[in-house]
PyMOL Python script that loads the backbone (N, CA, C, O; Angstrom):
from pymol import cmd

cmd.read_pdbstr("""\
ATOM      1  N   MET A   1     141.093  27.030  51.321  1.00  0.00           N
ATOM      2  CA  MET A   1     141.515  27.814  50.175  1.00  0.00           C
ATOM      3  C   MET A   1     141.986  29.183  50.647  1.00  0.00           C
ATOM      4  O   MET A   1     141.640  29.641  51.736  1.00  0.00           O
ATOM      5  N   TYR A   2     142.767  29.810  49.815  1.00  0.00           N
ATOM      6  CA  TYR A   2     143.346  31.119  50.106  1.00  0.00           C
ATOM      7  C   TYR A   2     143.168  31.978  48.857  1.00  0.00           C
ATOM      8  O   TYR A   2     143.442  31.528  47.744  1.00  0.00           O
ATOM      9  N   ILE A   3     142.707  33.221  49.045  1.00  0.00           N
ATOM     10  CA  ILE A   3     142.505  34.127  47.907  1.00  0.00           C
ATOM     11  C   ILE A   3     143.360  35.367  48.115  1.00  0.00           C
ATOM     12  O   ILE A   3     143.291  36.010  49.163  1.00  0.00           O
ATOM     13  N   GLY A   4     144.166  35.700  47.112  1.00  0.00           N
ATOM     14  CA  GLY A   4     144.990  36.906  47.148  1.00  0.00           C
ATOM     15  C   GLY A   4     144.547  37.852  46.050  1.00  0.00           C
ATOM     16  O   GLY A   4     144.427  37.444  44.895  1.00  0.00           O
ATOM     17  N   LEU A   5     144.300  39.126  46.393  1.00  0.00           N
ATOM     18  CA  LEU A   5     143.834  40.120  45.427  1.00  0.00           C
ATOM     19  C   LEU A   5     144.976  41.032  45.013  1.00  0.00           C
ATOM     20  O   LEU A   5     145.834  41.366  45.830  1.00  0.00           O
ATOM     21  N   GLU A   6     144.990  41.432  43.763  1.00  0.00           N
ATOM     22  CA  GLU A   6     146.002  42.365  43.257  1.00  0.00           C
ATOM     23  C   GLU A   6     145.289  43.593  42.698  1.00  0.00           C
ATOM     24  O   GLU A   6     144.616  43.522  41.670  1.00  0.00           O
ATOM     25  N   PHE A   7     145.447  44.708  43.386  1.00  0.00           N
ATOM     26  CA  PHE A   7     144.841  45.965  42.962  1.00  0.00           C
ATOM     27  C   PHE A   7     145.840  46.732  42.113  1.00  0.00           C
ATOM     28  O   PHE A   7     147.019  46.814  42.458  1.00  0.00           O
ATOM     29  N   SER A   8     145.376  47.291  41.009  1.00  0.00           N
ATOM     30  CA  SER A   8     146.251  48.058  40.130  1.00  0.00           C
ATOM     31  C   SER A   8     146.133  49.547  40.433  1.00  0.00           C
ATOM     32  O   SER A   8     145.087  50.136  40.159  1.00  0.00           O
ATOM     33  N   PRO A   9     147.165  50.178  40.986  1.00  0.00           N
ATOM     34  CA  PRO A   9     147.101  51.624  41.226  1.00  0.00           C
ATOM     35  C   PRO A   9     147.031  52.413  39.927  1.00  0.00           C
ATOM     36  O   PRO A   9     146.507  53.526  39.895  1.00  0.00           O
ATOM     37  N   ARG A  10     147.558  51.837  38.868  1.00  0.00           N
ATOM     38  CA  ARG A  10     147.544  52.516  37.566  1.00  0.00           C
ATOM     39  C   ARG A  10     146.123  52.627  37.005  1.00  0.00           C
ATOM     40  O   ARG A  10     145.715  53.680  36.516  1.00  0.00           O
ATOM     41  N   PHE A  11     145.374  51.512  37.085  1.00  0.00           N
ATOM     42  CA  PHE A  11     144.033  51.490  36.524  1.00  0.00           C
ATOM     43  C   PHE A  11     142.948  51.684  37.580  1.00  0.00           C
ATOM     44  O   PHE A  11     141.778  51.851  37.236  1.00  0.00           O
ATOM     45  N   LYS A  12     143.318  51.664  38.847  1.00  0.00           N
ATOM     46  CA  LYS A  12     142.393  51.878  39.963  1.00  0.00           C
ATOM     47  C   LYS A  12     141.294  50.820  40.050  1.00  0.00           C
ATOM     48  O   LYS A  12     140.144  51.134  40.357  1.00  0.00           O
ATOM     49  N   HIS A  13     141.651  49.582  39.782  1.00  0.00           N
ATOM     50  CA  HIS A  13     140.696  48.493  39.956  1.00  0.00           C
ATOM     51  C   HIS A  13     141.444  47.171  40.136  1.00  0.00           C
ATOM     52  O   HIS A  13     142.668  47.103  40.022  1.00  0.00           O
ATOM     53  N   LEU A  14     140.680  46.143  40.416  1.00  0.00           N
ATOM     54  CA  LEU A  14     141.238  44.806  40.583  1.00  0.00           C
ATOM     55  C   LEU A  14     141.792  44.317  39.255  1.00  0.00           C
ATOM     56  O   LEU A  14     141.075  44.271  38.255  1.00  0.00           O
ATOM     57  N   ASN A  15     143.063  43.955  39.247  1.00  0.00           N
ATOM     58  CA  ASN A  15     143.730  43.457  38.044  1.00  0.00           C
ATOM     59  C   ASN A  15     143.512  41.961  37.876  1.00  0.00           C
ATOM     60  O   ASN A  15     143.034  41.494  36.842  1.00  0.00           O
ATOM     61  N   ASN A  16     143.870  41.238  38.900  1.00  0.00           N
ATOM     62  CA  ASN A  16     143.670  39.797  38.900  1.00  0.00           C
ATOM     63  C   ASN A  16     143.685  39.315  40.340  1.00  0.00           C
ATOM     64  O   ASN A  16     144.019  40.061  41.260  1.00  0.00           O
ATOM     65  N   PHE A  17     143.326  38.083  40.512  1.00  0.00           N
ATOM     66  CA  PHE A  17     143.443  37.493  41.833  1.00  0.00           C
ATOM     67  C   PHE A  17     143.870  36.046  41.700  1.00  0.00           C
ATOM     68  O   PHE A  17     143.665  35.405  40.669  1.00  0.00           O
ATOM     69  N   ILE A  18     144.468  35.550  42.766  1.00  0.00           N
ATOM     70  CA  ILE A  18     145.011  34.200  42.779  1.00  0.00           C
ATOM     71  C   ILE A  18     144.281  33.401  43.846  1.00  0.00           C
ATOM     72  O   ILE A  18     144.059  33.882  44.958  1.00  0.00           O
ATOM     73  N   VAL A  19     143.919  32.200  43.502  1.00  0.00           N
ATOM     74  CA  VAL A  19     143.277  31.288  44.444  1.00  0.00           C
ATOM     75  C   VAL A  19     144.227  30.117  44.649  1.00  0.00           C
ATOM     76  O   VAL A  19     144.681  29.495  43.689  1.00  0.00           O
ATOM     77  N   LEU A  20     144.517  29.829  45.896  1.00  0.00           N
ATOM     78  CA  LEU A  20     145.383  28.698  46.239  1.00  0.00           C
ATOM     79  C   LEU A  20     144.544  27.629  46.921  1.00  0.00           C
ATOM     80  O   LEU A  20     143.653  27.943  47.710  1.00  0.00           O
ATOM     81  N   ALA A  21     144.824  26.379  46.622  1.00  0.00           N
ATOM     82  CA  ALA A  21     144.074  25.261  47.195  1.00  0.00           C
ATOM     83  C   ALA A  21     145.030  24.152  47.603  1.00  0.00           C
ATOM     84  O   ALA A  21     146.167  24.075  47.137  1.00  0.00           O
ATOM     85  N   SER A  22     144.532  23.294  48.487  1.00  0.00           N
ATOM     86  CA  SER A  22     145.351  22.191  48.996  1.00  0.00           C
ATOM     87  C   SER A  22     145.367  20.985  48.066  1.00  0.00           C
ATOM     88  O   SER A  22     146.352  20.248  48.010  1.00  0.00           O
ATOM     89  N   THR A  23     144.273  20.787  47.339  1.00  0.00           N
ATOM     90  CA  THR A  23     144.184  19.591  46.493  1.00  0.00           C
ATOM     91  C   THR A  23     143.830  19.965  45.053  1.00  0.00           C
ATOM     92  O   THR A  23     143.289  21.037  44.782  1.00  0.00           O
ATOM     93  N   GLN A  24     144.147  19.067  44.160  1.00  0.00           N
ATOM     94  CA  GLN A  24     143.831  19.273  42.752  1.00  0.00           C
ATOM     95  C   GLN A  24     142.314  19.317  42.557  1.00  0.00           C
ATOM     96  O   GLN A  24     141.815  20.095  41.744  1.00  0.00           O
ATOM     97  N   LYS A  25     141.591  18.495  43.290  1.00  0.00           N
ATOM     98  CA  LYS A  25     140.127  18.470  43.168  1.00  0.00           C
ATOM     99  C   LYS A  25     139.542  19.826  43.542  1.00  0.00           C
ATOM    100  O   LYS A  25     138.654  20.326  42.852  1.00  0.00           O
ATOM    101  N   GLU A  26     140.027  20.424  44.621  1.00  0.00           N
ATOM    102  CA  GLU A  26     139.527  21.736  45.053  1.00  0.00           C
ATOM    103  C   GLU A  26     139.760  22.802  43.984  1.00  0.00           C
ATOM    104  O   GLU A  26     138.868  23.597  43.690  1.00  0.00           O
ATOM    105  N   ILE A  27     140.955  22.815  43.410  1.00  0.00           N
ATOM    106  CA  ILE A  27     141.258  23.871  42.433  1.00  0.00           C
ATOM    107  C   ILE A  27     140.485  23.640  41.132  1.00  0.00           C
ATOM    108  O   ILE A  27     140.064  24.598  40.483  1.00  0.00           O
ATOM    109  N   GLU A  28     140.298  22.374  40.749  1.00  0.00           N
ATOM    110  CA  GLU A  28     139.490  22.095  39.557  1.00  0.00           C
ATOM    111  C   GLU A  28     138.043  22.515  39.766  1.00  0.00           C
ATOM    112  O   GLU A  28     137.430  23.100  38.872  1.00  0.00           O
ATOM    113  N   GLU A  29     137.493  22.222  40.938  1.00  0.00           N
ATOM    114  CA  GLU A  29     136.107  22.610  41.236  1.00  0.00           C
ATOM    115  C   GLU A  29     135.966  24.127  41.260  1.00  0.00           C
ATOM    116  O   GLU A  29     134.971  24.662  40.770  1.00  0.00           O
ATOM    117  N   PHE A  30     136.947  24.827  41.824  1.00  0.00           N
ATOM    118  CA  PHE A  30     136.891  26.287  41.803  1.00  0.00           C
ATOM    119  C   PHE A  30     136.830  26.791  40.368  1.00  0.00           C
ATOM    120  O   PHE A  30     136.009  27.649  40.046  1.00  0.00           O
ATOM    121  N   GLY A  31     137.699  26.259  39.498  1.00  0.00           N
ATOM    122  CA  GLY A  31     137.740  26.693  38.105  1.00  0.00           C
ATOM    123  C   GLY A  31     136.420  26.492  37.391  1.00  0.00           C
ATOM    124  O   GLY A  31     135.971  27.368  36.652  1.00  0.00           O
ATOM    125  N   VAL A  32     135.801  25.357  37.605  1.00  0.00           N
ATOM    126  CA  VAL A  32     134.527  25.059  36.951  1.00  0.00           C
ATOM    127  C   VAL A  32     133.429  25.997  37.466  1.00  0.00           C
ATOM    128  O   VAL A  32     132.650  26.529  36.674  1.00  0.00           O
ATOM    129  N   ILE A  33     133.363  26.198  38.759  1.00  0.00           N
ATOM    130  CA  ILE A  33     132.330  27.064  39.342  1.00  0.00           C
ATOM    131  C   ILE A  33     132.535  28.513  38.918  1.00  0.00           C
ATOM    132  O   ILE A  33     131.576  29.187  38.540  1.00  0.00           O
ATOM    133  N   TYR A  34     133.771  29.001  38.975  1.00  0.00           N
ATOM    134  CA  TYR A  34     134.049  30.383  38.580  1.00  0.00           C
ATOM    135  C   TYR A  34     133.729  30.588  37.099  1.00  0.00           C
ATOM    136  O   TYR A  34     133.145  31.604  36.722  1.00  0.00           O
ATOM    137  N   ALA A  35     134.108  29.631  36.269  1.00  0.00           N
ATOM    138  CA  ALA A  35     133.824  29.721  34.833  1.00  0.00           C
ATOM    139  C   ALA A  35     132.318  29.753  34.586  1.00  0.00           C
ATOM    140  O   ALA A  35     131.845  30.503  33.733  1.00  0.00           O
ATOM    141  N   PHE A  36     131.572  28.948  35.322  1.00  0.00           N
ATOM    142  CA  PHE A  36     130.121  28.931  35.173  1.00  0.00           C
ATOM    143  C   PHE A  36     129.521  30.279  35.573  1.00  0.00           C
ATOM    144  O   PHE A  36     128.685  30.826  34.855  1.00  0.00           O
ATOM    145  N   LEU A  37     129.949  30.814  36.722  1.00  0.00           N
ATOM    146  CA  LEU A  37     129.408  32.093  37.197  1.00  0.00           C
ATOM    147  C   LEU A  37     129.730  33.252  36.263  1.00  0.00           C
ATOM    148  O   LEU A  37     128.933  34.179  36.122  1.00  0.00           O
ATOM    149  N   MET A  38     130.903  33.200  35.620  1.00  0.00           N
ATOM    150  CA  MET A  38     131.328  34.281  34.732  1.00  0.00           C
ATOM    151  C   MET A  38     130.925  34.032  33.273  1.00  0.00           C
ATOM    152  O   MET A  38     131.200  34.858  32.403  1.00  0.00           O
ATOM    153  N   ASP A  39     130.282  32.908  33.012  1.00  0.00           N
ATOM    154  CA  ASP A  39     129.855  32.542  31.664  1.00  0.00           C
ATOM    155  C   ASP A  39     131.052  32.377  30.718  1.00  0.00           C
ATOM    156  O   ASP A  39     131.022  32.819  29.569  1.00  0.00           O
ATOM    157  N   TYR A  40     132.102  31.732  31.230  1.00  0.00           N
ATOM    158  CA  TYR A  40     133.302  31.465  30.446  1.00  0.00           C
ATOM    159  C   TYR A  40     133.149  30.151  29.690  1.00  0.00           C
ATOM    160  O   TYR A  40     132.347  29.295  30.063  1.00  0.00           O
ATOM    161  N   VAL A  41     133.916  30.007  28.643  1.00  0.00           N
ATOM    162  CA  VAL A  41     133.980  28.757  27.895  1.00  0.00           C
ATOM    163  C   VAL A  41     135.372  28.149  28.087  1.00  0.00           C
ATOM    164  O   VAL A  41     136.335  28.852  28.394  1.00  0.00           O
ATOM    165  N   MET A  42     135.455  26.852  27.904  1.00  0.00           N
ATOM    166  CA  MET A  42     136.738  26.174  28.095  1.00  0.00           C
ATOM    167  C   MET A  42     137.592  26.295  26.847  1.00  0.00           C
ATOM    168  O   MET A  42     137.125  26.085  25.728  1.00  0.00           O
ATOM    169  N   ASP A  43     138.846  26.637  27.064  1.00  0.00           N
ATOM    170  CA  ASP A  43     139.821  26.698  25.975  1.00  0.00           C
ATOM    171  C   ASP A  43     140.340  25.284  25.736  1.00  0.00           C
ATOM    172  O   ASP A  43     140.634  24.560  26.687  1.00  0.00           O
ATOM    173  N   GLN A  44     140.448  24.908  24.520  1.00  0.00           N
ATOM    174  CA  GLN A  44     140.952  23.583  24.178  1.00  0.00           C
ATOM    175  C   GLN A  44     142.480  23.610  24.135  1.00  0.00           C
ATOM    176  O   GLN A  44     143.088  23.441  23.078  1.00  0.00           O
ATOM    177  N   SER A  45     143.080  23.821  25.287  1.00  0.00           N
ATOM    178  CA  SER A  45     144.530  23.932  25.403  1.00  0.00           C
ATOM    179  C   SER A  45     145.190  22.572  25.229  1.00  0.00           C
ATOM    180  O   SER A  45     144.616  21.534  25.561  1.00  0.00           O
ATOM    181  N   LYS A  46     146.381  22.601  24.711  1.00  0.00           N
ATOM    182  CA  LYS A  46     147.152  21.364  24.551  1.00  0.00           C
ATOM    183  C   LYS A  46     147.931  21.021  25.822  1.00  0.00           C
ATOM    184  O   LYS A  46     148.466  19.920  25.948  1.00  0.00           O
ATOM    185  N   LYS A  47     147.994  21.958  26.755  1.00  0.00           N
ATOM    186  CA  LYS A  47     148.711  21.705  28.001  1.00  0.00           C
ATOM    187  C   LYS A  47     147.838  20.861  28.924  1.00  0.00           C
ATOM    188  O   LYS A  47     146.735  21.269  29.287  1.00  0.00           O
ATOM    189  N   SER A  48     148.328  19.700  29.298  1.00  0.00           N
ATOM    190  CA  SER A  48     147.539  18.814  30.140  1.00  0.00           C
ATOM    191  C   SER A  48     147.545  19.244  31.606  1.00  0.00           C
ATOM    192  O   SER A  48     146.690  18.812  32.378  1.00  0.00           O
ATOM    193  N   ASP A  49     148.500  20.090  31.995  1.00  0.00           N
ATOM    194  CA  ASP A  49     148.570  20.493  33.394  1.00  0.00           C
ATOM    195  C   ASP A  49     147.923  21.863  33.657  1.00  0.00           C
ATOM    196  O   ASP A  49     148.042  22.402  34.758  1.00  0.00           O
ATOM    197  N   VAL A  50     147.239  22.425  32.647  1.00  0.00           N
ATOM    198  CA  VAL A  50     146.552  23.715  32.800  1.00  0.00           C
ATOM    199  C   VAL A  50     145.189  23.640  32.123  1.00  0.00           C
ATOM    200  O   VAL A  50     145.061  23.170  30.992  1.00  0.00           O
ATOM    201  N   LYS A  51     144.167  24.118  32.848  1.00  0.00           N
ATOM    202  CA  LYS A  51     142.849  24.291  32.229  1.00  0.00           C
ATOM    203  C   LYS A  51     142.599  25.791  32.154  1.00  0.00           C
ATOM    204  O   LYS A  51     142.832  26.515  33.122  1.00  0.00           O
ATOM    205  N   ARG A  52     142.127  26.253  31.008  1.00  0.00           N
ATOM    206  CA  ARG A  52     141.856  27.684  30.814  1.00  0.00           C
ATOM    207  C   ARG A  52     140.404  27.861  30.404  1.00  0.00           C
ATOM    208  O   ARG A  52     139.912  27.203  29.487  1.00  0.00           O
ATOM    209  N   TYR A  53     139.734  28.760  31.101  1.00  0.00           N
ATOM    210  CA  TYR A  53     138.375  29.161  30.759  1.00  0.00           C
ATOM    211  C   TYR A  53     138.433  30.656  30.475  1.00  0.00           C
ATOM    212  O   TYR A  53     139.163  31.386  31.146  1.00  0.00           O
ATOM    213  N   TYR A  54     137.669  31.117  29.485  1.00  0.00           N
ATOM    214  CA  TYR A  54     137.760  32.528  29.118  1.00  0.00           C
ATOM    215  C   TYR A  54     136.409  33.053  28.648  1.00  0.00           C
ATOM    216  O   TYR A  54     135.502  32.286  28.324  1.00  0.00           O
ATOM    217  N   SER A  55     136.301  34.374  28.618  1.00  0.00           N
ATOM    218  CA  SER A  55     135.101  35.037  28.122  1.00  0.00           C
ATOM    219  C   SER A  55     135.181  35.136  26.607  1.00  0.00           C
ATOM    220  O   SER A  55     136.204  35.548  26.059  1.00  0.00           O
ATOM    221  N   GLU A  56     134.121  34.765  25.943  1.00  0.00           N
ATOM    222  CA  GLU A  56     134.099  34.889  24.481  1.00  0.00           C
ATOM    223  C   GLU A  56     134.056  36.354  24.048  1.00  0.00           C
ATOM    224  O   GLU A  56     134.458  36.684  22.932  1.00  0.00           O
ATOM    225  N   ASN A  57     133.568  37.232  24.929  1.00  0.00           N
ATOM    226  CA  ASN A  57     133.506  38.664  24.622  1.00  0.00           C
ATOM    227  C   ASN A  57     134.838  39.366  24.836  1.00  0.00           C
ATOM    228  O   ASN A  57     135.098  40.411  24.239  1.00  0.00           O
ATOM    229  N   SER A  58     135.669  38.802  25.676  1.00  0.00           N
ATOM    230  CA  SER A  58     136.979  39.372  25.953  1.00  0.00           C
ATOM    231  C   SER A  58     137.893  38.282  26.468  1.00  0.00           C
ATOM    232  O   SER A  58     137.750  37.832  27.605  1.00  0.00           O
ATOM    233  N   GLY A  59     138.822  37.858  25.650  1.00  0.00           N
ATOM    234  CA  GLY A  59     139.754  36.815  26.045  1.00  0.00           C
ATOM    235  C   GLY A  59     140.654  37.210  27.202  1.00  0.00           C
ATOM    236  O   GLY A  59     141.312  36.357  27.797  1.00  0.00           O
ATOM    237  N   MET A  60     140.689  38.528  27.533  1.00  0.00           N
ATOM    238  CA  MET A  60     141.497  38.982  28.668  1.00  0.00           C
ATOM    239  C   MET A  60     140.873  38.571  29.991  1.00  0.00           C
ATOM    240  O   MET A  60     141.576  38.475  30.996  1.00  0.00           O
ATOM    241  N   ASN A  61     139.579  38.327  30.012  1.00  0.00           N
ATOM    242  CA  ASN A  61     138.911  37.823  31.205  1.00  0.00           C
ATOM    243  C   ASN A  61     138.969  36.313  31.151  1.00  0.00           C
ATOM    244  O   ASN A  61     138.330  35.681  30.310  1.00  0.00           O
ATOM    245  N   ALA A  62     139.741  35.743  32.060  1.00  0.00           N
ATOM    246  CA  ALA A  62     139.968  34.305  32.009  1.00  0.00           C
ATOM    247  C   ALA A  62     140.382  33.792  33.382  1.00  0.00           C
ATOM    248  O   ALA A  62     140.691  34.562  34.292  1.00  0.00           O
ATOM    249  N   VAL A  63     140.378  32.481  33.500  1.00  0.00           N
ATOM    250  CA  VAL A  63     140.935  31.823  34.669  1.00  0.00           C
ATOM    251  C   VAL A  63     141.824  30.689  34.169  1.00  0.00           C
ATOM    252  O   VAL A  63     141.421  29.885  33.328  1.00  0.00           O
ATOM    253  N   LEU A  64     143.032  30.644  34.700  1.00  0.00           N
ATOM    254  CA  LEU A  64     143.980  29.564  34.409  1.00  0.00           C
ATOM    255  C   LEU A  64     144.074  28.693  35.649  1.00  0.00           C
ATOM    256  O   LEU A  64     144.456  29.172  36.717  1.00  0.00           O
ATOM    257  N   VAL A  65     143.731  27.422  35.518  1.00  0.00           N
ATOM    258  CA  VAL A  65     143.755  26.487  36.632  1.00  0.00           C
ATOM    259  C   VAL A  65     144.954  25.571  36.439  1.00  0.00           C
ATOM    260  O   VAL A  65     145.010  24.799  35.481  1.00  0.00           O
ATOM    261  N   ASN A  66     145.910  25.662  37.353  1.00  0.00           N
ATOM    262  CA  ASN A  66     147.116  24.838  37.277  1.00  0.00           C
ATOM    263  C   ASN A  66     146.875  23.520  38.001  1.00  0.00           C
ATOM    264  O   ASN A  66     146.587  23.510  39.198  1.00  0.00           O
ATOM    265  N   LEU A  67     146.989  22.419  37.288  1.00  0.00           N
ATOM    266  CA  LEU A  67     146.732  21.101  37.850  1.00  0.00           C
ATOM    267  C   LEU A  67     147.995  20.422  38.356  1.00  0.00           C
ATOM    268  O   LEU A  67     147.934  19.333  38.927  1.00  0.00           O
ATOM    269  N   LYS A  68     149.125  21.056  38.149  1.00  0.00           N
ATOM    270  CA  LYS A  68     150.404  20.513  38.595  1.00  0.00           C
ATOM    271  C   LYS A  68     150.744  21.130  39.954  1.00  0.00           C
ATOM    272  O   LYS A  68     150.714  22.353  40.092  1.00  0.00           O
ATOM    273  N   PRO A  69     151.063  20.321  40.949  1.00  0.00           N
ATOM    274  CA  PRO A  69     151.399  20.888  42.258  1.00  0.00           C
ATOM    275  C   PRO A  69     152.684  21.713  42.201  1.00  0.00           C
ATOM    276  O   PRO A  69     153.619  21.384  41.469  1.00  0.00           O
ATOM    277  N   GLU A  70     152.710  22.783  42.983  1.00  0.00           N
ATOM    278  CA  GLU A  70     153.867  23.664  43.043  1.00  0.00           C
ATOM    279  C   GLU A  70     154.195  23.962  44.495  1.00  0.00           C
ATOM    280  O   GLU A  70     153.330  23.856  45.364  1.00  0.00           O
ATOM    281  N   ASN A  71     155.425  24.330  44.760  1.00  0.00           N
ATOM    282  CA  ASN A  71     155.812  24.796  46.081  1.00  0.00           C
ATOM    283  C   ASN A  71     155.587  26.309  46.089  1.00  0.00           C
ATOM    284  O   ASN A  71     156.453  27.069  45.657  1.00  0.00           O
ATOM    285  N   LEU A  72     154.435  26.739  46.577  1.00  0.00           N
ATOM    286  CA  LEU A  72     154.072  28.152  46.534  1.00  0.00           C
ATOM    287  C   LEU A  72     154.489  28.914  47.787  1.00  0.00           C
ATOM    288  O   LEU A  72     154.221  30.110  47.903  1.00  0.00           O
ATOM    289  N   GLY A  73     155.144  28.228  48.728  1.00  0.00           N
ATOM    290  CA  GLY A  73     155.613  28.902  49.935  1.00  0.00           C
ATOM    291  C   GLY A  73     154.530  29.147  50.960  1.00  0.00           C
ATOM    292  O   GLY A  73     154.773  29.823  51.960  1.00  0.00           O
ATOM    293  N   LYS A  74     153.344  28.617  50.741  1.00  0.00           N
ATOM    294  CA  LYS A  74     152.252  28.788  51.682  1.00  0.00           C
ATOM    295  C   LYS A  74     151.613  27.425  51.955  1.00  0.00           C
ATOM    296  O   LYS A  74     150.470  27.186  51.566  1.00  0.00           O
ATOM    297  N   PRO A  75     152.350  26.529  52.624  1.00  0.00           N
ATOM    298  CA  PRO A  75     151.777  25.208  52.895  1.00  0.00           C
ATOM    299  C   PRO A  75     150.463  25.370  53.659  1.00  0.00           C
ATOM    300  O   PRO A  75     150.370  26.274  54.489  1.00  0.00           O
ATOM    301  N   PRO A  76     149.486  24.576  53.432  1.00  0.00           N
ATOM    302  CA  PRO A  76     149.466  23.367  52.611  1.00  0.00           C
ATOM    303  C   PRO A  76     148.971  23.612  51.190  1.00  0.00           C
ATOM    304  O   PRO A  76     148.544  22.667  50.527  1.00  0.00           O
ATOM    305  N   PHE A  77     149.016  24.846  50.703  1.00  0.00           N
ATOM    306  CA  PHE A  77     148.460  25.175  49.389  1.00  0.00           C
ATOM    307  C   PHE A  77     149.457  24.845  48.279  1.00  0.00           C
ATOM    308  O   PHE A  77     150.505  25.481  48.169  1.00  0.00           O
ATOM    309  N   LYS A  78     149.125  23.851  47.463  1.00  0.00           N
ATOM    310  CA  LYS A  78     150.026  23.406  46.404  1.00  0.00           C
ATOM    311  C   LYS A  78     149.485  23.679  45.007  1.00  0.00           C
ATOM    312  O   LYS A  78     150.208  23.536  44.021  1.00  0.00           O
ATOM    313  N   TYR A  79     148.215  24.072  44.918  1.00  0.00           N
ATOM    314  CA  TYR A  79     147.581  24.271  43.605  1.00  0.00           C
ATOM    315  C   TYR A  79     147.111  25.709  43.475  1.00  0.00           C
ATOM    316  O   TYR A  79     146.752  26.347  44.464  1.00  0.00           O
ATOM    317  N   ARG A  80     147.116  26.215  42.245  1.00  0.00           N
ATOM    318  CA  ARG A  80     146.851  27.633  42.036  1.00  0.00           C
ATOM    319  C   ARG A  80     145.961  27.858  40.813  1.00  0.00           C
ATOM    320  O   ARG A  80     146.063  27.158  39.805  1.00  0.00           O
ATOM    321  N   ALA A  81     145.096  28.848  40.937  1.00  0.00           N
ATOM    322  CA  ALA A  81     144.321  29.351  39.805  1.00  0.00           C
ATOM    323  C   ALA A  81     144.543  30.852  39.746  1.00  0.00           C
ATOM    324  O   ALA A  81     144.501  31.529  40.774  1.00  0.00           O
ATOM    325  N   ILE A  82     144.778  31.374  38.558  1.00  0.00           N
ATOM    326  CA  ILE A  82     144.962  32.811  38.368  1.00  0.00           C
ATOM    327  C   ILE A  82     143.761  33.329  37.589  1.00  0.00           C
ATOM    328  O   ILE A  82     143.473  32.865  36.485  1.00  0.00           O
ATOM    329  N   CYS A  83     143.070  34.291  38.176  1.00  0.00           N
ATOM    330  CA  CYS A  83     141.872  34.861  37.562  1.00  0.00           C
ATOM    331  C   CYS A  83     142.203  36.259  37.056  1.00  0.00           C
ATOM    332  O   CYS A  83     142.544  37.145  37.840  1.00  0.00           O
ATOM    333  N   PHE A  84     142.103  36.451  35.768  1.00  0.00           N
ATOM    334  CA  PHE A  84     142.378  37.744  35.147  1.00  0.00           C
ATOM    335  C   PHE A  84     141.065  38.509  35.014  1.00  0.00           C
ATOM    336  O   PHE A  84     140.075  37.981  34.506  1.00  0.00           O
ATOM    337  N   VAL A  85     141.068  39.751  35.472  1.00  0.00           N
ATOM    338  CA  VAL A  85     139.846  40.551  35.521  1.00  0.00           C
ATOM    339  C   VAL A  85     140.094  41.893  34.844  1.00  0.00           C
ATOM    340  O   VAL A  85     140.962  42.659  35.261  1.00  0.00           O
ATOM    341  N   MET A  86     139.330  42.167  33.804  1.00  0.00           N
ATOM    342  CA  MET A  86     139.381  43.487  33.163  1.00  0.00           C
ATOM    343  C   MET A  86     138.064  44.186  33.464  1.00  0.00           C
ATOM    344  O   MET A  86     137.036  43.875  32.862  1.00  0.00           O
ATOM    345  N   GLN A  87     138.100  45.131  34.396  1.00  0.00           N
ATOM    346  CA  GLN A  87     136.897  45.856  34.775  1.00  0.00           C
ATOM    347  C   GLN A  87     136.818  47.174  34.028  1.00  0.00           C
ATOM    348  O   GLN A  87     137.790  47.622  33.421  1.00  0.00           O
ATOM    349  N   GLY A  88     135.661  47.780  34.082  1.00  0.00           N
ATOM    350  CA  GLY A  88     135.496  49.104  33.504  1.00  0.00           C
ATOM    351  C   GLY A  88     135.287  49.105  32.007  1.00  0.00           C
ATOM    352  O   GLY A  88     135.144  50.170  31.406  1.00  0.00           O
ATOM    353  N   MET A  89     135.266  47.949  31.398  1.00  0.00           N
ATOM    354  CA  MET A  89     135.066  47.872  29.949  1.00  0.00           C
ATOM    355  C   MET A  89     133.868  46.989  29.625  1.00  0.00           C
ATOM    356  O   MET A  89     133.749  46.481  28.510  1.00  0.00           O
ATOM    357  N   ASN A  90     132.991  46.809  30.588  1.00  0.00           N
ATOM    358  CA  ASN A  90     131.778  45.999  30.442  1.00  0.00           C
ATOM    359  C   ASN A  90     132.063  44.552  30.085  1.00  0.00           C
ATOM    360  O   ASN A  90     131.281  43.926  29.370  1.00  0.00           O
ATOM    361  N   PHE A  91     133.172  44.013  30.572  1.00  0.00           N
ATOM    362  CA  PHE A  91     133.496  42.633  30.308  1.00  0.00           C
ATOM    363  C   PHE A  91     132.966  41.706  31.396  1.00  0.00           C
ATOM    364  O   PHE A  91     132.735  40.524  31.143  1.00  0.00           O
ATOM    365  N   CYS A  92     132.772  42.230  32.603  1.00  0.00           N
ATOM    366  CA  CYS A  92     132.307  41.391  33.712  1.00  0.00           C
ATOM    367  C   CYS A  92     130.805  41.512  33.875  1.00  0.00           C
ATOM    368  O   CYS A  92     130.231  42.576  33.640  1.00  0.00           O
ATOM    369  N   LYS A  93     130.178  40.439  34.271  1.00  0.00           N
ATOM    370  CA  LYS A  93     128.736  40.462  34.495  1.00  0.00           C
ATOM    371  C   LYS A  93     128.418  41.140  35.805  1.00  0.00           C
ATOM    372  O   LYS A  93     127.248  41.257  36.172  1.00  0.00           O
TER     373      LYS A  93
END
""", "prot")
cmd.dss("prot")
cmd.show_as("cartoon", "prot")
cmd.util.cbc("prot")
cmd.orient("prot")
């Protein structure tokens, strides 16, 4: 797996981070574990190729797990999860 962090100079904290994985199973497992650790609930999305977990206290804190393979330019990583993080507002545990 590969993790990329995005720091916001405007807000002076971590904005979001991206997790890349080689297999769909790896990215799905990451999503479930991260959602459990952050106490997120699953969104009942109609998109079959995306799973979304979010905080009930702040929908801005979420993870989107893409189940469709993509050419991300970093072989062998074909699957991606985007984790949105809003810090400084007591949204994170």
